[in-house]
N, C-alpha and C positions, 0 to 999 in steps of 0.2 A: 408073562409079559417082559421078564428079564430076559429070557432067551430071545424073544422077538427083537428086544432093543440091541442085544449084543450082535444078533444077526444082521440087523440094519446097519448098525457101525461098521461091522466086518465087510459088508457088501460096499458100502460107500468107501471104506478104506481100499478096497479092492480096486475099484473103479478109478478112484484118485490116482493110485500107484500105477494103474494100467495107461491113464491119461499122461502122466507124467513120463513113463517110458516112451509112449508114442510121440511126444514132443521131443524127447531126447532123439529118438530114431530120426524124426523129421529134421531136427537141428542138424544132426549127423550127415544125413543125406545132402542137405543144402550146403553145408560147408565143403564135403568131399567133391561135389559138382563143381563149387567155385573153385576148388583148387586144381581139380582136373582142367578147367576152362583156362585158368592162369597158367598152367603148366603147358598146355598145348598152344597157347596164344603166344608165350614166351618163344617156344622152338619155332612156331611159324614166323614170327618176327625176325629171328635170328637168320632162318632161311631165307626170308625175303631180302633181307639186307645184303647177304651174299649173292643171291640170284640177280639182284637188280645190277650189282656190279659186274657180274659175268655177262649180262645181256649187253652191256655197254662196251664190252672189250673191242669190237670191231671199230668203234669210232675213236678209241684211244690208243690202239696199236695195231700194227699191220701183222699179219699172220707170218710166222716163220715159215710154214710149208703149206702147200695146197695140194689137194686131190680132188679129181672132178670124174665123176662116173656118169654116163648117159644111157638111157634106154629109150629106144625108138620102136614104136608099134605101127605096122601099116596094115589096114584092113579095108577089103573092098566088098561091098554088099551088092549082088547083081539084081536082087528082087527089089531094092528101093533105090537102085542106081545111084548110091552114095559111097563115098570114100572116106574112111576115118583114119587120122594120123594122129598118134599120142607120142609126145615128147616128155621125157623126164630127166632132169639134171640134179645131181646131189654134189654139193660143195662141201668137203670137209677141210677145215681150217685149223692147224696146230699152234698153239701159243705157249711160250714159255716165259712166265711173269714172276716178278718178286713177290714173295709171299707177304710182304708188308702191307699189300693190298687188301689182304683178308686177315690179318693179324692172327695168323695160325702157328707162328713160331717155327716156320721152316724156311730155308735159303731160297728155293725157287719152287714153282709150282706149275706142272704141265696140264694145259686144258685144251679140250677140242670143242670147236664151234662148228655145228653142221647146219647147212641151210638147204633148201630144195626148192625146185621150180618145175611146174608140169604144165604143158600145153595140149589142149585138145581141140583139133580141127577137124571139121566135116566139109567135103567138097562134093559137088555133083560130078557124075562121070563125064559130062560134056566138057566140064572146065579142065578135067585132067587130060582129056584127049585133045583140047585146044591149048594145052599147056598154060592156062591162065590159072595158076595156082596161087595167085596173090589175093584173089577174092573168095575166100571159103564162106560157106553159107552161114556158118557158126564158129566162133572161136572162143575157148574159154582158158584163161591163164590164173594158175594158182601158185603161190610162191610164199616162203616163210620158213621159220625153224621147224625142226620136228621137235614139238613142245613135249609131249608126253614121255617119251624115251629120254629125252635130253634132261628133262626135269628129274626123273627117277635117278638116273645116273648121277646127276649133280648132288642130290640130297644124300644118297648114299655115301658118296666120296667125301662130302664135306661134314657129314657127320664123323666120319673116320678121323678127319683131320681136326675138327673142332674140339674134341675130347682132350686134346693136347694143350688147349687154352685154359688159363685159370679160370675158375668158376667166377670170381668178381669182375673178371673183363668180359664175360658172356651176357651178364644180367646186373642191373643196378637194384638197390633197395627201394629207390624212388618207383622204379617201373612195377615191381612186386606190389608194392603197397597200393599204387594206383589201380592196377588191375583187380587185386583182391578186394579192395573197398568198393569199387563200382559193382562188382558181381555181387558181393554179399548184400549190398544194399537192395539190388533188384529183387533178390530172394527174401527181403524184409529181415535181414540180420544186420541191425544198425547199432553195433556195440563195438567197443575197443578190442583190438586183437593185437597178438605179437607173432612175428613170423620169423623163419630162418631157412637155409638150405644147409642141409648135413651131408657130408661125403663119407660113405663107408662108416656111417653111426659116429662121425666125428665132425664138430662144429666147423664152419667155413667162415670166411670174412662177411658173407652176405648174411646179416640178420639184423633184426630191430634191437633198440638199445635195452629193453626190458624183458627179452625172451629168456625163458626158462623152460627146459625140456622136462616134461612130466609123461611118464610112460602111459598113464591112464586117461589124461586129459588132453594129450596133443594129438591133433589129426595131422596125417602125412600122406603123400602121393609122389609116384616118382617123377622125375624131371630131366630133360636133356638125355633122351635115348641115344644110344650110338648105332653103328651100322648093323650091329647084330641084335638089335632091339633090347639091349640091356643098358642099365646105368647104375652108377654107385650113389647117386645123388638123390635126396628127398627133399621135397617143399613141405615145411612143417609150418603149422599154426596152432596157437592156443588161445583161449578167451579167458581172461581173469574173472568176468562177471557172467560167465555162461549159464551157471545155475540160476541166477536171479532172472536172466533172459528166458529161460526154458519155463520157470515157474510163472512168469509174468502172463504167459499166455493162458493159463488155467487158474490164476490165482483168485478170479471172480468166483469160478465154481467151487474151488476149495473154501472160500470164505463163507459162500452161502451154506455149503454143506456144513461146515462147523457150526455156523449160527443155528440153523434149524435142527441139527443134532443136539446141540447145547439146550435148545428150547425144549426139545422132547426130553432130555435127560432131566432138566430142572423141573417140567411139569410132573414127570414120572417120580422123581424123589419127593417132590412136594406131596404127591398123592400117597406115597408110601409113609411119608412123616406124618401126614394127617390121619392115615389109618393107624399107624402105631400110637399116635397121640390120643386118638379117640378111644383106642383099647385101654390104654393106661387110665384115661379119665374115667371110663366106664368102671375099670377095676377099682380105682380109688373111690368113686361115688358109691360102688357097691360096699366097699371097706367102711366108708363113712357111715352109710345106712346101718350097717351091722353095729358099728361102735355106738352111734347114737341110739339105736334100739336097745343095745345093751345097758348103755348109761341111764337112759329113761325107764327101762323095765326094773331096775332096782328101787330108784325112788319111788315109782309108782306102786310098786308091791309094798315098800314100807309104808306108804301113806295108807293103802287099802288095809294093811294089818293094823296100823294105828287106829283107824276108823272103826274096824271091826272090834278091837280091844276097848274102845270108848262105848260102844253101843252095849258092850257086856254090862248088865246089871250089878254086878259085883265091882265094876271099876268105875262105873259113870258117877257114883257117890263118893268115890275117893278122888279128891281135888288135886292132890299131889301127883297122882298117875295121870290124871286127865291133863293136867298142865304139861307133864313131861311128854306125852303123846302128841299134844297141840304143838310143842316145841320141835319135836320130830317131824310133824308134817310142814311146820313153816320152813324147816332147814331144807328139807327135801324139795319143796316147792321153790324155794330160792336158788337152790342148785339148779333145777330144771330151767328156771327163769334166766339164770346167768348163760347157760348153754344156748338158750334160743337167742338172748342178747347178743352173743358172740357171732352167730350165724347171721343175724341182722345187721350187725355192725360192718362185718366184711362186705355184705351186699351193698350197703350204702357207700362204703368205701370206693368199691368198683365202679359204682355209678356217680361218683363224685357228690353225693347228696349228704354226706356227713359234715356237718358244719363244726370245724375245728379253729377255735379262736385261740390265740397265743398271747401270752403276757411274759414278762421277765420273772423268772423264778430261779431258785437256787437248786441245783440238781442235787447236792447233798441233802437237802430237806425232802425232796420227792424220794430219794433212797431210804431214808430213815423212815419216812411215813410207810413206804410199801413193806418194809421189813416188819412193821407192827402187824401188817395183814397176816403173815404167815408165821410170825414166831411161835404162836400158839401150837401149830401143827408140827413145827420142828421140835418143840420141847415135848410133844406128845409122843414123838419118834426117837426121843432120847439123842436129838441131833443137835448140832451147833451152827450159829452163824457169826462170822467175824468180818469186821469192816476195816478197810485201809484206804480211808478217804484221804489221799495225799495231795489232791490238786489244790493249789492255791486260789485258783478262780474256777468257779463253778455256776457262773450267771450265764443262763440259757434262754432263748425266746421258745416257749413251749406251753402246751396245754396241760395244765395240772392233773385232771382227771385221766386223760388218756395216757400221758406219759407214766403217771403212776401205775395204770393198768399194765403198760408195757413191762415195767420192771417186776410187778407182780406175776404175770404170765411167765416171764423167765425163771423167776425164783419157784413158782409152782412146778414148772418143768423140771427143775433141778431136784426138787423134792420127790416128784412122782418117779424119776428115773435113778433114785438112789435106792438100791435093794436093801441096804443096811441103814443104819442111822446116818440121815443126810448131814454131810459137812460142807458148809457153803461159805465161800469167801468173796467179798465184794471190794474191788480195787477202783480207784480214780486216779488219774494223772493229767496234767497239761502237756500237750505236744502241740507246738507253735499255737496257732490261734483257735485250737481245737481242745475238747476235754474228751478223755477216753474212760469209758465204763466197762469193767470187766466183772462178770459174775461166773465164778468157777465152782463146779462140784466135783466131788469124787465118786460119781456113779457109774452105771454101767457103759456110759460113752456110746458112741455110734460109729459106723463104718463111714469111709471117706465118701462113698456113692450117696449114703443118706445124709451126710453133712452138706453135700450139694443141693439137695432137694427138700431139706427140712423146713425152709421157708415158704414152700409151695403149698397152696391151699388143698386141704383135704389130705395132705400126705401125712403118712405115719409109716415108720420102718417096719417092714413085713415080718411079723411074729406068727404067721400061721392063723389059727382060729383061737388064738390064746388072748383074753382080755384082761390080763392082770394089771396092766397100766391103764387108767381110764383116760379118755380124751378123744377128740373127733378130728385132730389136725387143723385147727383153726385159729389157735393161740398164737403160734409163731408166725403164721401168715398176717395176723392182725398186727403182731409187734413190727414186722417188716414194713407194712404199709404206713403205719404211724410215724416210724422212725423216718423213713423216706419223706413223708409230709413235712417232717421237721427239717429238712435238708441234711439228714444225717445218713449214717451208713451202719448196718448191722451185718456181722458175720459170725462164724462159729469155728472152733478149733476143737476137734475131738478125737479120741482114741479108745477102741473098745477095751472094756474093763477098766479104764483109766480116767474117765470123766470126761466132761465138757467145759468150754470156756466160751462164753457168749460175750462178744466186743461190740460195744456201740460207740461210735464217734459222731459227736455234735459240734458244731461252731458256736464258739464264745460270743458273747456281746459285752461290749465295754460299759 
């Protein structure tokens, strides 16, 4: 499952990256296409401007020199009895003009204007014989300039001359911005851009206010080719928000991919978490059953032995021994009953069925009462208990029975986990509007990992299959639930082989 999830994420990442690269290429293609269009349009506009002036020369100035050439073709066809006469006249006019007309920086400019006229006439042979050649059967007249050759010659010559003109006189920033903006919008690129013209990799006067040249993100194409089809100029453009624009086309797909992948990851993580949690619960319950079995086994065995002893004829008549065995049976039965009550109490707490009524009580009184429950056990183990009840105010809203049980459970825990003679210290102090109760022991302590889980139901620090410390992991879970029900907080500070300190914080009442 993990490998499949990683594979799915890797494939999605690959396709998203591929989509981003495709969008970048499409964006680049459209930008370069727009730049080429602008470059070609500017060159064509410049040529048209000069060419229109050139076409109007004959109306503005008379030619300095004229030259006329004529071609005459006479052809007679006997089969059709028709005669064809073809006449062609070519007029070449030479002009010497001031270069100010074209703004190319020269004193004068020589220009040739070539025009042509051709006539095709068809006569019948009878008309020729009768010398009536004024009435041809058909007559076709064509006249005009020699457009193609003239234009090619013009463009080449003016490209050679135009390269002498400063670049800022050949094109304006307004013209570039207008053409580029129009073309980019047609291709769906409607974002801000900055442009410039560089010559020989150096900035010229033609550039927008905020243009900054960046080798990686700036697009460029040649502009203003000369007569040799070469140019030192480059039209450059860059887009401050190009990354956002590129991602905007696929952001929907990316977001959906992230959302669905996140859902899969969350569902998978939740499944793993539940599996691990169920496994831990299974282990904890198994450990709980083992501990409960162990703890019930001893009192049951003790009760059975006591009953067998009482049945013995030599013992049944000895009232002192019978009473001693009966006390043992009662104590063991009481211990089993207390353990069952703990289990039932936790169950009722979880179902919110445990009715806990609260009254105003003095916490110091509850502490002293709880100490009396365990002082015989501490004395029996040659231990000691010290009280440092320094809180000036100790009135709290609590259930006397349940909160006494809370303190007893913590004290009992301190005694059980003290391998040597237990040394227990009880402190109280006021902090703001709260009272702090600390119960400190110098026992075996616990690890940090165990300290985090010690208040969980059924939890006991793992010690293998050793049951030298009796318990079933319910006492501290009960403590936590009761303290929280009293709007309090309980925590523990512990260190291996140095003991533990349980800290309870409760709100005071005035």
